[in-house]
N, C-alpha and C positions, 0 to 999 in steps of 0.2 A: 504494499499499499504505499501510497504517495502521502507527502504531510498534506494538511487540509489547507488549500487556499485561503488568501484574503478573504472575508466577507463580503458582500453588497456592495459597500462602498469602492471596490474595484474592479465591481462585473457589472459594467453599465451597458456594453456589449452583446447581442446576442451569439452565442458560440459558433465556430466555423461547424459547416456540415461534416457529418462523421461518415465515412466511408463503412463497406461492411469490413473488409479486413482490418480496419483500424478498431474497429468494434469487436471482432473475432479475435484482437489479440488483449482485449480488457478480459471477454469470456472465459478465455483460457486462463489467464492469472487469477483472475474469480477461483475458477476452480481449484486452483492449489491454494488459496489463503480462504477460504471460505470455513474457519473454524467458529465452534462456538455455537454450534447448534442453530437453529432458526432463527432464535433473538439476536445472536451474533453476525449471522449471514445477512441478515435485512438490515441490522445497523452499518454494516459494511457498505451494501449497496445504497444504503443512503446517502453514505458520507461520498462515496465515490460518483454518484449518478446525480445527486441532487445538488448538494455541497460543492465538491471539487469541478466535475465535467460539466454540470447543467445539462446533461442530456433532458433530462425531465423536469418537470417543476415537482414541489411539494403534493399538490392537488392532486396532480393525476398518477406520481407515483402511488399515495397513500391511497386511492382510489382504486387501482389495480390491484395493491395491497390487500384491500377490503376484500375484494372478491376470492383472491387464491386462499382466503383465511376460510373462508366456507367451504372449500371444493377438497375431496378428499384426496390425501396427497401432500407432499413435500412442500408449504406454502414457499418456501424461497425459490427452490429448484424451480416453480413455476412463475414466482415474480420476473427473474431472470427472464425465462422463456417468454412471457409476457412482453416487456422491454423490448427483446432483442426482436419479436414479432412487431413490435408497433414500430420500431425503426426501421427493418428491412426484411419486410414481410415475412413468407413462412420459413423462408432460408436462415433468417437473423434468428428466428423464435425458436427453429431444429438444431442452430449452432449455440444459443446462449445454453438451451436447456440441459443438452450434450455435454457440453465442455463444462457445467456445474458438476457433471456427475462420474466423467470417465476420469479423469484424476484419482477421485476416491476410489473408483472400482481397481484401476492399477495398483494404486497402495495397499487397498484391502484385499487386494489376491497375493501381492508378495507378503503380507506382513501374516497373513493366513497360512501361508506356506512357511514360514518361517515357524510359527506357533506349531503347528500340527505336527511337521515336521522334524523340527531342533527343540521342543517343549519351551519351558522358560528361558529366555536369551535374557542376562544380566540389563545387557544395554538400552533394549526396549524397555524391562521394565523399571529401569533408572529414568529413562525418559518420560514416560507416561505415568510417572511417580509424580514428577513436576509438572506437566500439561496439564491434567486432573482438576486440582487446585484452580489453575491459572483460567481453565474453561467455565469453572463456577464464578468467577472474577468479571470473564467475560458476559456472561448471561445477564447474570446482575447490573453490570454498566449496562448493557442494551435494554434491560427494562425501564431503568433511570433514564433513559436518551431517549427513547419511544415514548414513556409515559410522561415527558417533558414536554414531549410536544403535541401528544395527543391527547392530553387529559387538561383541557382549556377551560373547563367551569366545573361547579359543583356535580351537576348532572350527570356527568362524563366520570368522575372521581367517585361517586357513588355507584357508578354499573362495574366501573374496575374493582372497586372494594366489594361488591355482592359478588364477583366472578370469583376472586382472589378465597372468600369464603366459601363457596359452594365447592370448588375443587379442593381446596385445602383440609376443611374441617365435615364437609356433607360427602366429599367423594362424589359427586354429580360427574354424569360423564359429559366429555368437553362440546358434542354433539347439542345436548339441551342446553349449556351455557350459551353456545352460538346462537338456539332458536329462543331464547330467553333474551338476549340484549335484541335479536335482529328485532323481537315483539315489540321491544320497549324504545328502543329507537325509530320505529316505524310510527309510534303511538307520538312519541316526544317530536316527530319531523313536523304532524300536524299542528301540534298543540304549542310548541317552543321552538320552531325552525331554526332560527338563530342559533340555539344552543349545540344544535346537529350538525349542521353546516361544516362540510369535511373542511378541517384545520381551522376552524372557528371557534368563537370565545370571548367572550366580554366583547363582544359586537367588532371585534377584531380579526382579521385572515391571520393567516399562519405566516411566519416570519421568511422574507423571500432571500434569495441569494443571489437576486439578478434574472435577466431574462433565460430560458431555458429552450434549447431547441425544441421541446413537446413542449409549450406553455401552458397556462393555464386556460387558454382562449385559442390555441393553435386549432385550427380544423380536423377532424379526423381524417387521415388518409385514407385514399381510397380504395387501397386494399382492406382496410378496418372496417368498414363499412358493411352492415347485416346485408346477405342475402341469401333466400332459402337454397338456391341452387348450390353456392358456396357451402352451406351447411353439409346438404346431401354428400356433397364429394369429401370431404372432411370425415365423415361419417363412414362413407364407404371403404376410402384410402383406411382407415383405423381398422375396421373389421379385415379387411384384408393384412393386415401387417400381424392382428394376432389369430390370423384364422393359418397362413400360409406357416409360421414356422411351428404352430402348435400340433397341426396335420402331420405337418415333416414328424415331429415326433414320433409322434403317435406309429406312423405307418414305419420307421426305421426301428425302435425300441421298443413301440407294443404301450398300451397307455397305464399299465403297472408299473414301468419303469421308472426308476429314480428320476431323470431328467423330466419326463412328460407330469411327474405328481408333481414335482416343485412347482414346474411352472403354472399349472393350474393351482395350487394353493397360493402362490406370492399373487398373482391373478386377483382373486380373491380378496386376498389381504391389501393389495392397492385400494380395493373399493370400499375399506375399512378406515384407512386410515385417517378420518378424519380428526382434526388437532393435535397432529404431528404423529413422530413416531411412537412416543409414549402411550398413545390410544390405541394404537394395535399390538406393540407389544406383547401384552398377554395372551392376544390369539395364536401371534405366532410363538411364543415359547408354548403354547399348547399343543401345537400341530405338530412342529419342529422336533421337539422332546418328548412330551409324552406319548403322543400319537405314531408320528412317524420314527420316534428315536433318531435322529440325522444326528444328533450330539446329546453330550449330558450336559445335565442343567448347569456345572462347572464350567464347561465350556461356552452355555450360551451368556452365562455372566462377562465371561473374557471378551466375548465379542463384542456384548455391548461397551465395555471400556474401550477397543477398538474403534468402536461407530464413534464414541464421543470424542476420542481426543484425535481423529482424521479428519482433514476439510470434507465436505461434501454433508450428504443429509444424513441423519441419523438413523434414518432407515436404510442407509446401504449396510445396515448390519444385516441384511437379508443377503449380503455377497457373501460374506463370512460365513454364517449357516450353511448356505448353498456347498460352500468350499470343500469348508471342515465333514458335511455329512456325504458329498460324493466321492471325496478324495479316501474317509474312514472305511465306506462301503465298498470302494476299488470297481465303482460300476462299470469302468472301462477295461479292468484289469488290473492285474500288480506291477504291471511294467508301464501303467499310464496313470498315476495318482496324480500328479501333478496337472498333466492334461483335462482329467473328469472333472477334479475341482474347478480348474480355470475355466471351463465348458459351463459348469453349472453355477459359477457366479455371474458369469455373462447371461446366462437363460435368463434367471430369476432378475437380475436385472433391467433387462430389456421388459420382462411383461409385468414388472412392478412400475416403472414410468412410463409406459407407453400411455395408460389412461390420462396421465398427467397433461401432455403435450395433447392428447384430443382437447381436455378441458380448456385449454389455453386455445387453439386454435379453431374450434368449434365455438367456445362461448365469450370468446374476446371482443367480436363486432357488436353483440350484445351490449358488454360491457360500458365499450366507446359509446355507446349513444343515451348512456344516464349518466354521465360522467357530470353533469349541470343539473341534472331534475332532484330536488329534496328527497322527492319519495324514495328514491333508491338509494339517495348518498346516506340519510339519515340513518336507517338500518344497519349500513355498512359502517357507519362512524363508532356507532353501539358498539358494532362487533369488533373494532380496533380496540375502544375502551376495555372492552371487557378481557381481550389478549392479555393488555396489560396485566391484569391480574393472573391469567394463566402463567404467564411468561415469570413472575416474581415466584409465582409458587413452584417452576421449574428450577427457579435458582435456587432455593429452598431444599427441593428434594436432592440436587447435584450434589451441594454443599454437605447435608446429613450424611451422604452416603461417601463422601472424600472425607469427612472431619471423622466419623464413625462408621469404619467399613464394615466391622462386627455390630454395629447397633451401639445404642445408648448403654449397651452391658458391658462393652469392650472397651478397647482403650481409645482414649482422643490422639488423633494423629496432630500433635504439637507440629511438626515441619509444616507437613501439608496448610495446616491452618495459618504460619507465618509465610508461606508462598503466596498462599490465596489472598492475604494482605497485603502483601507487596504487591501484588499484579492488579489488585483494585486499587490502593493508591496510584499506581502508575496510569492506569485506565482512565479514573474519572479526576485524579487531581491535576497529572501532569500529561494528561490527555495523549499519551505513548500511542503508537498504534498497535494495532492488535498484532503483529508477527511479529514485531520485536519481544513484547510480551509472552508470548507462545516461546520463543526459542531462548529467551534468559528463563524463563521458570523451566522450560526441559531441562539445559544445562544444570540450573539447582536441584532440580530431583534427581540427576544421573549422580552428582555431586555428593550429597545425601547417600543417594543409596550406597553408592565408592565406600564412602567413609561409614560406613554402617550405624547412620544416626537415625535410622528409621527400618 
């Protein structure tokens, strides 16, 4: 990440047009630096695309984000896909979404192989020991960052507080929280529209960063206008992209083969990921561990740790699950263990993320037609407020598992707490960029493990 540019005082001109390959280079970079889960990833995109580069305005960014929040699937990856599509048509959306995932897939294939083939690697364990508390600090910073911009009045603060209580204390499912927030926003948009305007609050618009390439009042580009014929083409293409590989797996290996069963299982999981990966992890755990026995409970927990500390969406833990399952079961024979694992990881990644692309390419034109309509924006604004509460809950969840890995009855991890505190101070007080914090934390973790302090 680059350092933040000066604020609006020096941003008086619209940025120069961005070509496809210039955007491609950014999406590739983003794929390697997108640590911190959805909250951290969205914060990175906001800083880079809204504040630094001004490719899209705050309001258009939030409107797209709100839509992605209500979809099943990884919202940060879908947001990248949406902005890429808005800027450079279907090719831009596919490039942005794919590059958000591919670095993570390659890294996880390598780490999964090291994990299953060589067991506990001290170097990796030490690096992860430092990264995990840093990730907690990143999510906490993202909660503060997004909350400070989204919670502009008492109504939205109340929604965020109610959302946090609902998920933390009442353990209500995320889809129910989203529906409740949307209903409140719909009613609030009618009785107090100024309180639910995107970026609004106290009668003022959100703070700007200067003119953007896609600004508040930039007309919707031709390719982003809704047409029934285009929707039909996207739906047909999506159906073929699912049917052809699934049919090929069934014909080549049989429906009961591990490859086919993994692909079908994770297709179903992809449709259940409302609220991010944590909402669907119990389903994945039940299927992968209890039903199919692709891996053990301990391996599943280790996979989650890998997913939390590598770039990309947390749902990429499915690549670890698939790799370990296919490798351990030697589904292509004892001489092709790595190939089996890599193929399985690629297959489940395809079937997990295919719906995300279809939701954006099919639904994006509808969303673009509503960005100035309070009837549609008010529910989405309320959803964003609710998500702030959910992100805070995630920060506490991660903090608990990092500081008390064996529960409150176990030992408190003082060194992890110090690393988390240092990371939080660096992020919140000194605004050090995320990559530097992660790198420094990884080195600290390795030193702590090497010296035997943890």
